[in-house]
A tleap script that builds the chain and sets N, CA, C and O, in Angstrom:
source leaprc.protein.ff14SB
mol = sequence {
  NMET PRO ALA ASP PRO SER ASP ALA ARG LEU
  THR SER ALA MET LEU VAL GLY VAL LEU MET
  ARG ARG CYS ALA ALA ALA GLY GLY PHE ALA
  THR VAL LEU VAL LYS GLY ASP ALA VAL SER
  GLY VAL ILE LEU LEU GLN ALA LEU GLU ASN
  GLY ARG GLU GLN GLY LEU PHE GLU ARG VAL
  PRO ASP TYR ALA GLY GLY TYR ARG LEU THR
  ARG CYS GLY PRO ASP PRO GLU LYS GLY ALA
  GLU ALA MET ALA GLN TYR LEU ALA ARG ARG
  ARG GLY SER ASP PRO ASP LEU TRP VAL VAL
  GLU LEU ASP ILE ALA ASP ALA GLU ARG PHE
  ALA ALA GLU THR ILE CCYS
}
set mol.1.N position { 0.974 -0.768 -0.191 }
set mol.1.CA position { -0.290 0.189 -0.068 }
set mol.1.C position { 0.719 1.270 -0.052 }
set mol.1.O position { 1.634 1.318 0.771 }
set mol.2.N position { 0.483 2.290 -1.157 }
set mol.2.CA position { 1.553 3.627 -1.244 }
set mol.2.C position { 1.446 4.470 0.218 }
set mol.2.O position { 0.365 4.628 0.785 }
set mol.3.N position { 2.540 4.914 0.670 }
set mol.3.CA position { 1.902 5.934 1.452 }
set mol.3.C position { 1.198 6.924 1.659 }
set mol.3.O position { 0.823 7.406 0.591 }
set mol.4.N position { 0.784 7.543 2.662 }
set mol.4.CA position { 0.117 8.701 2.626 }
set mol.4.C position { 0.628 9.732 2.111 }
set mol.4.O position { 1.577 9.935 2.868 }
set mol.5.N position { 0.657 10.726 1.148 }
set mol.5.CA position { 1.399 12.211 0.765 }
set mol.5.C position { 1.642 13.043 2.098 }
set mol.5.O position { 2.620 13.534 2.663 }
set mol.6.N position { -0.180 12.935 2.400 }
set mol.6.CA position { 0.059 13.693 3.541 }
set mol.6.C position { 0.800 13.756 5.507 }
set mol.6.O position { 0.649 14.515 6.465 }
set mol.7.N position { 1.570 12.509 5.239 }
set mol.7.CA position { 2.272 11.930 6.407 }
set mol.7.C position { 3.544 12.218 5.911 }
set mol.7.O position { 4.406 11.744 6.650 }
set mol.8.N position { 4.151 13.014 4.618 }
set mol.8.CA position { 5.362 13.290 3.916 }
set mol.8.C position { 5.907 14.529 4.877 }
set mol.8.O position { 5.294 15.594 4.943 }
set mol.9.N position { 6.887 14.321 5.467 }
set mol.9.CA position { 7.709 15.488 5.745 }
set mol.9.C position { 8.888 15.831 5.476 }
set mol.9.O position { 9.448 14.743 5.341 }
set mol.10.N position { 9.736 16.715 5.286 }
set mol.10.CA position { 11.197 17.373 4.800 }
set mol.10.C position { 12.144 16.888 6.121 }
set mol.10.O position { 12.111 17.110 7.331 }
set mol.11.N position { 12.926 16.173 5.290 }
set mol.11.CA position { 14.304 15.717 6.295 }
set mol.11.C position { 14.942 17.319 6.904 }
set mol.11.O position { 14.718 18.475 6.546 }
set mol.12.N position { 15.583 16.885 7.685 }
set mol.12.CA position { 16.227 17.996 8.340 }
set mol.12.C position { 17.478 18.781 7.393 }
set mol.12.O position { 17.844 19.937 7.182 }
set mol.13.N position { 17.838 17.529 7.016 }
set mol.13.CA position { 19.213 18.023 6.266 }
set mol.13.C position { 18.660 18.974 4.734 }
set mol.13.O position { 19.398 19.693 4.061 }
set mol.14.N position { 17.402 18.747 4.517 }
set mol.14.CA position { 16.430 19.362 3.044 }
set mol.14.C position { 16.393 20.735 3.920 }
set mol.14.O position { 17.188 21.646 3.688 }
set mol.15.N position { 15.653 20.791 4.691 }
set mol.15.CA position { 15.373 21.772 5.381 }
set mol.15.C position { 16.226 22.965 5.989 }
set mol.15.O position { 15.763 24.045 6.355 }
set mol.16.N position { 17.526 22.582 6.031 }
set mol.16.CA position { 18.724 23.369 6.321 }
set mol.16.C position { 19.167 23.929 4.979 }
set mol.16.O position { 19.425 25.124 4.833 }
set mol.17.N position { 19.266 22.842 3.798 }
set mol.17.CA position { 19.576 23.229 2.898 }
set mol.17.C position { 18.640 24.602 2.040 }
set mol.17.O position { 19.151 25.643 1.627 }
set mol.18.N position { 17.460 24.290 1.965 }
set mol.18.CA position { 16.455 25.333 1.667 }
set mol.18.C position { 17.067 26.549 2.556 }
set mol.18.O position { 17.782 27.395 2.020 }
set mol.19.N position { 16.807 26.588 3.700 }
set mol.19.CA position { 17.209 27.616 4.882 }
set mol.19.C position { 18.578 28.430 4.296 }
set mol.19.O position { 18.598 29.655 4.177 }
set mol.20.N position { 19.581 27.655 3.992 }
set mol.20.CA position { 20.754 28.216 3.538 }
set mol.20.C position { 21.006 28.703 1.911 }
set mol.20.O position { 21.962 29.401 1.572 }
set mol.21.N position { 20.009 28.219 1.030 }
set mol.21.CA position { 19.817 29.028 -0.136 }
set mol.21.C position { 19.123 29.976 -0.025 }
set mol.21.O position { 19.439 31.113 -0.375 }
set mol.22.N position { 18.026 29.630 0.501 }
set mol.22.CA position { 17.118 31.047 0.490 }
set mol.22.C position { 17.644 32.340 1.292 }
set mol.22.O position { 17.088 33.430 1.155 }
set mol.23.N position { 18.734 32.152 2.124 }
set mol.23.CA position { 19.307 33.163 3.139 }
set mol.23.C position { 20.259 33.715 1.991 }
set mol.23.O position { 20.244 34.932 1.805 }
set mol.24.N position { 21.093 32.914 1.201 }
set mol.24.CA position { 21.860 33.166 0.063 }
set mol.24.C position { 21.307 34.005 -0.773 }
set mol.24.O position { 21.880 35.083 -0.929 }
set mol.25.N position { 20.257 33.775 -1.404 }
set mol.25.CA position { 19.673 34.577 -2.239 }
set mol.25.C position { 18.776 36.007 -1.719 }
set mol.25.O position { 18.302 36.795 -2.538 }
set mol.26.N position { 18.665 36.150 -0.465 }
set mol.26.CA position { 18.399 37.168 -0.056 }
set mol.26.C position { 19.752 38.337 0.534 }
set mol.26.O position { 19.820 39.406 1.139 }
set mol.27.N position { 20.731 37.282 -0.121 }
set mol.27.CA position { 21.670 38.673 0.648 }
set mol.27.C position { 22.637 38.494 1.986 }
set mol.27.O position { 23.708 39.034 2.264 }
set mol.28.N position { 21.777 37.453 2.756 }
set mol.28.CA position { 22.363 36.851 3.670 }
set mol.28.C position { 23.230 36.032 3.742 }
set mol.28.O position { 23.643 35.684 2.636 }
set mol.29.N position { 23.869 35.389 4.890 }
set mol.29.CA position { 24.825 34.320 5.289 }
set mol.29.C position { 24.185 33.198 5.733 }
set mol.29.O position { 23.159 33.254 6.411 }
set mol.30.N position { 24.702 32.212 5.411 }
set mol.30.CA position { 23.997 31.083 6.255 }
set mol.30.C position { 25.299 29.751 6.061 }
set mol.30.O position { 25.740 29.362 4.980 }
set mol.31.N position { 25.701 29.254 7.419 }
set mol.31.CA position { 26.831 28.099 7.500 }
set mol.31.C position { 26.285 26.871 8.742 }
set mol.31.O position { 25.814 26.898 9.879 }
set mol.32.N position { 26.698 25.798 7.683 }
set mol.32.CA position { 26.025 24.735 8.961 }
set mol.32.C position { 27.651 24.717 10.021 }
set mol.32.O position { 28.769 24.602 9.520 }
set mol.33.N position { 27.340 24.879 11.698 }
set mol.33.CA position { 28.336 24.869 12.404 }
set mol.33.C position { 28.336 23.579 12.907 }
set mol.33.O position { 29.399 23.269 13.444 }
set mol.34.N position { 27.559 22.814 12.899 }
set mol.34.CA position { 27.112 21.281 13.349 }
set mol.34.C position { 26.250 20.579 12.529 }
set mol.34.O position { 25.046 20.835 12.521 }
set mol.35.N position { 26.800 19.625 11.763 }
set mol.35.CA position { 26.174 18.812 11.076 }
set mol.35.C position { 25.414 17.542 12.308 }
set mol.35.O position { 26.099 16.872 13.081 }
set mol.36.N position { 24.009 17.480 12.212 }
set mol.36.CA position { 23.359 16.512 13.010 }
set mol.36.C position { 22.818 15.475 11.763 }
set mol.36.O position { 23.274 15.417 10.622 }
set mol.37.N position { 21.809 14.752 12.289 }
set mol.37.CA position { 21.189 13.460 11.717 }
set mol.37.C position { 20.278 13.938 10.543 }
set mol.37.O position { 19.164 14.437 10.705 }
set mol.38.N position { 20.721 13.782 9.672 }
set mol.38.CA position { 19.985 14.062 8.095 }
set mol.38.C position { 18.654 13.975 8.028 }
set mol.38.O position { 17.918 14.785 7.464 }
set mol.39.N position { 18.229 12.689 8.779 }
set mol.39.CA position { 16.303 12.635 8.575 }
set mol.39.C position { 15.463 13.577 9.818 }
set mol.39.O position { 14.314 14.018 9.779 }
set mol.40.N position { 16.403 13.683 10.807 }
set mol.40.CA position { 15.148 14.056 11.823 }
set mol.40.C position { 16.386 14.756 12.867 }
set mol.40.O position { 15.937 15.330 13.859 }
set mol.41.N position { 17.037 14.750 12.797 }
set mol.41.CA position { 17.855 16.140 14.027 }
set mol.41.C position { 17.297 17.152 14.484 }
set mol.41.O position { 16.686 17.836 13.663 }
set mol.42.N position { 17.304 17.461 15.477 }
set mol.42.CA position { 16.593 18.863 15.803 }
set mol.42.C position { 17.766 20.155 15.328 }
set mol.42.O position { 18.938 20.068 15.694 }
set mol.43.N position { 17.181 21.544 14.327 }
set mol.43.CA position { 17.785 22.275 14.102 }
set mol.43.C position { 17.670 23.384 15.101 }
set mol.43.O position { 16.571 23.652 15.587 }
set mol.44.N position { 18.959 24.165 15.493 }
set mol.44.CA position { 19.289 24.779 16.460 }
set mol.44.C position { 19.873 25.887 15.094 }
set mol.44.O position { 20.563 25.596 14.117 }
set mol.45.N position { 19.250 27.276 15.525 }
set mol.45.CA position { 19.792 28.127 14.772 }
set mol.45.C position { 20.481 29.441 15.750 }
set mol.45.O position { 19.912 30.076 16.638 }
set mol.46.N position { 21.710 29.570 15.310 }
set mol.46.CA position { 22.204 31.257 16.090 }
set mol.46.C position { 22.209 32.095 15.158 }
set mol.46.O position { 22.919 32.074 14.153 }
set mol.47.N position { 21.270 33.008 15.511 }
set mol.47.CA position { 20.642 34.402 14.645 }
set mol.47.C position { 21.761 35.557 14.974 }
set mol.47.O position { 21.999 36.034 16.084 }
set mol.48.N position { 22.340 35.859 13.821 }
set mol.48.CA position { 23.049 36.912 13.661 }
set mol.48.C position { 22.314 38.120 12.896 }
set mol.48.O position { 21.439 37.967 12.044 }
set mol.49.N position { 22.827 39.351 13.352 }
set mol.49.CA position { 22.520 40.550 12.164 }
set mol.49.C position { 23.945 41.241 12.135 }
set mol.49.O position { 24.607 41.470 13.147 }
set mol.50.N position { 24.320 41.536 10.864 }
set mol.50.CA position { 25.690 42.250 10.549 }
set mol.50.C position { 26.410 41.749 11.860 }
set mol.50.O position { 26.865 42.499 12.724 }
set mol.51.N position { 26.447 40.359 11.879 }
set mol.51.CA position { 27.511 39.859 12.452 }
set mol.51.C position { 27.452 39.796 14.613 }
set mol.51.O position { 28.283 39.342 15.399 }
set mol.52.N position { 26.175 40.429 14.850 }
set mol.52.CA position { 25.782 40.819 15.905 }
set mol.52.C position { 25.302 39.622 16.678 }
set mol.52.O position { 24.317 39.397 15.974 }
set mol.53.N position { 25.268 38.842 17.446 }
set mol.53.CA position { 24.720 38.195 17.871 }
set mol.53.C position { 22.944 38.447 18.617 }
set mol.53.O position { 22.733 39.213 19.557 }
set mol.54.N position { 21.930 37.663 17.970 }
set mol.54.CA position { 20.802 37.836 18.412 }
set mol.54.C position { 19.859 36.630 19.514 }
set mol.54.O position { 18.784 36.544 20.109 }
set mol.55.N position { 21.251 35.773 19.241 }
set mol.55.CA position { 20.383 34.329 19.856 }
set mol.55.C position { 20.294 33.422 19.719 }
set mol.55.O position { 20.938 33.182 18.697 }
set mol.56.N position { 19.716 32.228 20.219 }
set mol.56.CA position { 19.659 30.500 19.565 }
set mol.56.C position { 17.868 30.688 19.444 }
set mol.56.O position { 17.049 31.353 20.076 }
set mol.57.N position { 17.795 29.881 18.472 }
set mol.57.CA position { 16.247 29.791 18.267 }
set mol.57.C position { 16.276 28.215 18.314 }
set mol.57.O position { 17.386 27.712 18.136 }
set mol.58.N position { 15.112 27.284 18.549 }
set mol.58.CA position { 15.234 25.971 18.100 }
set mol.58.C position { 13.943 25.612 17.298 }
set mol.58.O position { 12.963 26.347 17.423 }
set mol.59.N position { 13.901 24.690 16.609 }
set mol.59.CA position { 12.576 24.254 16.144 }
set mol.59.C position { 12.083 23.209 16.764 }
set mol.59.O position { 12.656 22.170 17.094 }
set mol.60.N position { 10.890 23.563 16.919 }
set mol.60.CA position { 9.881 22.355 17.993 }
set mol.60.C position { 8.812 22.374 17.248 }
set mol.60.O position { 8.565 23.221 16.390 }
set mol.61.N position { 8.118 21.415 17.557 }
set mol.61.CA position { 6.907 20.978 17.221 }
set mol.61.C position { 5.843 21.897 18.325 }
set mol.61.O position { 5.863 22.018 19.550 }
set mol.62.N position { 4.737 22.583 17.024 }
set mol.62.CA position { 3.570 23.226 17.843 }
set mol.62.C position { 2.454 22.354 18.265 }
set mol.62.O position { 2.589 21.234 17.771 }
set mol.63.N position { 1.424 22.465 18.985 }
set mol.63.CA position { 0.400 21.803 19.096 }
set mol.63.C position { -0.920 21.749 17.923 }
set mol.63.O position { -2.042 21.265 18.072 }
set mol.64.N position { -0.394 22.354 16.867 }
set mol.64.CA position { -1.604 22.600 15.795 }
set mol.64.C position { -0.506 21.522 14.689 }
set mol.64.O position { -0.871 21.655 13.521 }
set mol.65.N position { 0.608 20.613 14.820 }
set mol.65.CA position { 0.822 19.815 14.027 }
set mol.65.C position { 1.886 20.198 13.134 }
set mol.65.O position { 2.404 19.375 12.378 }
set mol.66.N position { 2.349 21.793 13.198 }
set mol.66.CA position { 3.547 22.110 12.640 }
set mol.66.C position { 4.709 22.742 13.244 }
set mol.66.O position { 5.069 22.039 14.189 }
set mol.67.N position { 5.390 23.682 13.119 }
set mol.67.CA position { 6.208 24.045 13.902 }
set mol.67.C position { 6.563 25.465 14.264 }
set mol.67.O position { 6.134 26.338 13.510 }
set mol.68.N position { 7.281 25.822 15.302 }
set mol.68.CA position { 7.519 27.054 15.183 }
set mol.68.C position { 8.969 27.436 15.601 }
set mol.68.O position { 9.659 26.427 15.745 }
set mol.69.N position { 9.525 28.413 15.800 }
set mol.69.CA position { 11.043 28.568 16.823 }
set mol.69.C position { 10.619 29.230 17.683 }
set mol.69.O position { 9.791 30.140 17.672 }
set mol.70.N position { 11.361 28.642 18.700 }
set mol.70.CA position { 11.687 28.871 20.274 }
set mol.70.C position { 12.905 29.809 20.759 }
set mol.70.O position { 14.028 29.312 20.674 }
set mol.71.N position { 12.790 31.063 21.238 }
set mol.71.CA position { 14.207 31.069 21.857 }
set mol.71.C position { 14.968 30.142 22.968 }
set mol.71.O position { 14.421 29.511 23.873 }
set mol.72.N position { 16.368 30.216 22.677 }
set mol.72.CA position { 16.301 29.012 23.870 }
set mol.72.C position { 18.303 29.571 24.095 }
set mol.72.O position { 19.069 30.286 23.449 }
set mol.73.N position { 18.395 28.838 25.214 }
set mol.73.CA position { 20.539 29.082 25.086 }
set mol.73.C position { 20.355 30.565 26.113 }
set mol.73.O position { 19.286 31.127 26.352 }
set mol.74.N position { 21.473 30.897 26.516 }
set mol.74.CA position { 22.160 32.066 27.406 }
set mol.74.C position { 21.631 33.316 26.380 }
set mol.74.O position { 21.475 33.217 25.163 }
set mol.75.N position { 21.447 34.282 27.054 }
set mol.75.CA position { 21.078 35.924 26.632 }
set mol.75.C position { 22.349 35.978 25.700 }
set mol.75.O position { 23.409 35.413 25.970 }
set mol.76.N position { 22.098 36.765 24.514 }
set mol.76.CA position { 23.494 36.810 23.605 }
set mol.76.C position { 24.451 38.182 24.677 }
set mol.76.O position { 25.520 38.712 24.375 }
set mol.77.N position { 23.770 38.385 25.678 }
set mol.77.CA position { 24.706 39.683 26.307 }
set mol.77.C position { 25.484 39.091 27.482 }
set mol.77.O position { 26.010 39.789 28.350 }
set mol.78.N position { 25.524 37.685 27.449 }
set mol.78.CA position { 26.573 36.879 28.568 }
set mol.78.C position { 27.662 36.630 27.472 }
set mol.78.O position { 28.633 36.210 28.101 }
set mol.79.N position { 27.934 36.674 26.328 }
set mol.79.CA position { 28.765 36.460 26.020 }
set mol.79.C position { 29.328 35.182 24.547 }
set mol.79.O position { 28.455 34.554 23.947 }
set mol.80.N position { 30.350 35.063 24.304 }
set mol.80.CA position { 30.433 34.108 23.657 }
set mol.80.C position { 31.010 32.725 24.127 }
set mol.80.O position { 30.987 31.733 23.398 }
set mol.81.N position { 31.488 32.728 25.301 }
set mol.81.CA position { 31.403 31.823 26.400 }
set mol.81.C position { 30.764 31.059 26.853 }
set mol.81.O position { 30.993 29.862 27.030 }
set mol.82.N position { 29.713 31.776 27.141 }
set mol.82.CA position { 28.207 31.146 27.590 }
set mol.82.C position { 27.816 30.195 26.501 }
set mol.82.O position { 27.676 28.988 26.695 }
set mol.83.N position { 27.661 30.739 25.447 }
set mol.83.CA position { 27.060 30.427 23.789 }
set mol.83.C position { 27.702 28.986 23.715 }
set mol.83.O position { 27.014 27.984 23.519 }
set mol.84.N position { 29.080 28.955 23.887 }
set mol.84.CA position { 30.096 27.739 23.508 }
set mol.84.C position { 29.564 26.538 24.278 }
set mol.84.O position { 29.359 25.405 23.842 }
set mol.85.N position { 29.333 27.134 25.829 }
set mol.85.CA position { 29.276 26.011 26.964 }
set mol.85.C position { 27.598 25.351 26.832 }
set mol.85.O position { 27.317 24.190 27.131 }
set mol.86.N position { 26.624 26.354 26.331 }
set mol.86.CA position { 25.513 25.644 26.096 }
set mol.86.C position { 25.474 24.811 24.890 }
set mol.86.O position { 24.794 23.785 24.870 }
set mol.87.N position { 26.187 25.208 23.857 }
set mol.87.CA position { 25.862 24.427 22.810 }
set mol.87.C position { 26.718 23.429 22.912 }
set mol.87.O position { 26.556 22.587 22.029 }
set mol.88.N position { 27.528 23.218 23.623 }
set mol.88.CA position { 28.794 21.837 23.864 }
set mol.88.C position { 27.734 20.958 25.207 }
set mol.88.O position { 27.869 19.746 25.380 }
set mol.89.N position { 26.772 21.757 26.010 }
set mol.89.CA position { 25.922 21.035 26.529 }
set mol.89.C position { 25.020 20.399 25.552 }
set mol.89.O position { 25.131 19.173 25.544 }
set mol.90.N position { 24.122 20.902 24.692 }
set mol.90.CA position { 23.138 20.703 23.900 }
set mol.90.C position { 23.856 19.357 23.121 }
set mol.90.O position { 23.248 18.325 22.841 }
set mol.91.N position { 25.054 19.579 22.891 }
set mol.91.CA position { 26.049 18.399 21.490 }
set mol.91.C position { 25.981 17.053 22.729 }
set mol.91.O position { 25.494 15.945 22.509 }
set mol.92.N position { 26.342 17.316 23.486 }
set mol.92.CA position { 26.552 16.304 24.770 }
set mol.92.C position { 25.483 15.382 24.827 }
set mol.92.O position { 25.653 14.166 24.907 }
set mol.93.N position { 24.142 16.065 24.780 }
set mol.93.CA position { 23.001 15.538 25.103 }
set mol.93.C position { 22.108 14.865 24.020 }
set mol.93.O position { 21.287 13.960 24.173 }
set mol.94.N position { 22.452 15.499 22.936 }
set mol.94.CA position { 21.647 15.274 21.482 }
set mol.94.C position { 22.936 15.413 20.369 }
set mol.94.O position { 23.175 16.361 19.620 }
set mol.95.N position { 23.625 14.226 20.517 }
set mol.95.CA position { 24.668 14.039 19.304 }
set mol.95.C position { 24.166 14.443 17.701 }
set mol.95.O position { 24.920 14.850 16.817 }
set mol.96.N position { 22.807 14.235 17.589 }
set mol.96.CA position { 21.877 14.722 16.254 }
set mol.96.C position { 21.772 15.715 15.662 }
set mol.96.O position { 21.449 15.853 14.482 }
set mol.97.N position { 22.099 16.682 16.607 }
set mol.97.CA position { 21.480 18.244 16.629 }
set mol.97.C position { 22.757 18.977 15.746 }
set mol.97.O position { 23.974 19.101 15.877 }
set mol.98.N position { 21.735 19.371 14.795 }
set mol.98.CA position { 22.192 20.767 13.789 }
set mol.98.C position { 22.453 22.267 14.531 }
set mol.98.O position { 21.746 22.929 15.291 }
set mol.99.N position { 23.698 22.477 14.000 }
set mol.99.CA position { 23.414 24.077 14.326 }
set mol.99.C position { 23.717 24.650 13.109 }
set mol.99.O position { 24.489 24.164 12.282 }
set mol.100.N position { 23.022 25.832 12.985 }
set mol.100.CA position { 22.824 26.365 11.846 }
set mol.100.C position { 23.064 28.101 12.328 }
set mol.100.O position { 22.282 28.672 13.088 }
set mol.101.N position { 24.489 28.872 11.623 }
set mol.101.CA position { 24.459 30.187 12.229 }
set mol.101.C position { 23.543 31.134 10.718 }
set mol.101.O position { 23.611 30.824 9.528 }
set mol.102.N position { 22.958 31.999 11.180 }
set mol.102.CA position { 22.133 32.827 10.317 }
set mol.102.C position { 22.472 34.079 10.239 }
set mol.102.O position { 21.945 34.537 11.253 }
set mol.103.N position { 22.969 34.893 9.746 }
set mol.103.CA position { 23.210 36.041 9.446 }
set mol.103.C position { 22.725 37.069 8.257 }
set mol.103.O position { 23.317 37.266 7.196 }
set mol.104.N position { 21.525 37.661 8.693 }
set mol.104.CA position { 20.412 38.022 7.894 }
set mol.104.C position { 19.657 38.898 8.975 }
set mol.104.O position { 19.600 38.769 10.198 }
set mol.105.N position { 19.079 39.861 8.096 }
set mol.105.CA position { 18.519 40.985 8.671 }
set mol.105.C position { 16.693 40.481 9.369 }
set mol.105.O position { 15.736 40.294 8.618 }
set mol.106.N position { 16.647 40.393 10.462 }
set mol.106.CA position { 15.475 39.699 11.150 }
set mol.106.C position { 15.485 38.172 11.118 }
set mol.106.O position { 14.492 37.643 10.618 }
set mol.107.N position { 16.534 37.328 11.614 }
set mol.107.CA position { 16.968 36.454 10.982 }
set mol.107.C position { 15.877 35.496 11.901 }
set mol.107.O position { 15.792 34.334 11.504 }
set mol.108.N position { 15.132 35.819 12.950 }
set mol.108.CA position { 14.194 35.082 13.282 }
set mol.108.C position { 13.065 34.937 12.877 }
set mol.108.O position { 12.468 33.897 13.156 }
set mol.109.N position { 12.675 35.580 12.382 }
set mol.109.CA position { 11.791 35.785 11.186 }
set mol.109.C position { 11.704 34.984 10.013 }
set mol.109.O position { 10.799 34.248 9.620 }
set mol.110.N position { 12.601 35.209 9.620 }
set mol.110.CA position { 13.482 34.720 7.597 }
set mol.110.C position { 13.344 33.314 7.954 }
set mol.110.O position { 12.811 32.576 7.125 }
set mol.111.N position { 13.884 32.666 9.451 }
set mol.111.CA position { 14.045 31.426 9.595 }
set mol.111.C position { 12.407 30.724 9.625 }
set mol.111.O position { 11.875 29.879 8.905 }
set mol.112.N position { 11.895 31.541 10.860 }
set mol.112.CA position { 10.600 31.008 10.886 }
set mol.112.C position { 9.645 30.855 9.119 }
set mol.112.O position { 8.943 29.896 8.797 }
set mol.113.N position { 9.845 31.733 8.512 }
set mol.113.CA position { 8.952 31.555 7.362 }
set mol.113.C position { 9.908 30.611 6.613 }
set mol.113.O position { 9.264 30.295 5.612 }
set mol.114.N position { 10.805 30.146 6.575 }
set mol.114.CA position { 11.454 29.375 5.693 }
set mol.114.C position { 11.256 27.591 6.342 }
set mol.114.O position { 10.864 26.559 5.798 }
set mol.115.N position { 11.713 27.885 7.641 }
set mol.115.CA position { 11.406 25.869 8.048 }
set mol.115.C position { 10.446 25.746 9.277 }
set mol.115.O position { 10.488 24.752 10.001 }
set mol.116.N position { 9.550 26.816 9.501 }
set mol.116.CA position { 8.261 26.447 10.028 }
set mol.116.C position { 7.063 26.155 9.370 }
set mol.116.O position { 6.060 25.857 10.018 }
savepdb mol mol.pdb
quit
């Protein structure tokens, strides 16, 4: 019996690829800092605007059957060391995690429009 197409979902690798291409087309910069599980790895975005840290956002399921971005990690004001420690802890507990740096205007909104 063929699979129901309504059950189909994009893999994490596909979502990251789309995000990176769309960001480049819009004049921004995106790079994979940590490559996670290609099929179902959690996607964590390190958002920047003109090189200035805006925070971390995680793609999480919502209660309506879709996805949303939620802020996570330390406040950007705490500095690079706090961010590095948080990412190391997350990678230690979830080796399938993707970490993508996204440098574009209003990165949170941009990413939400693309992968949620």
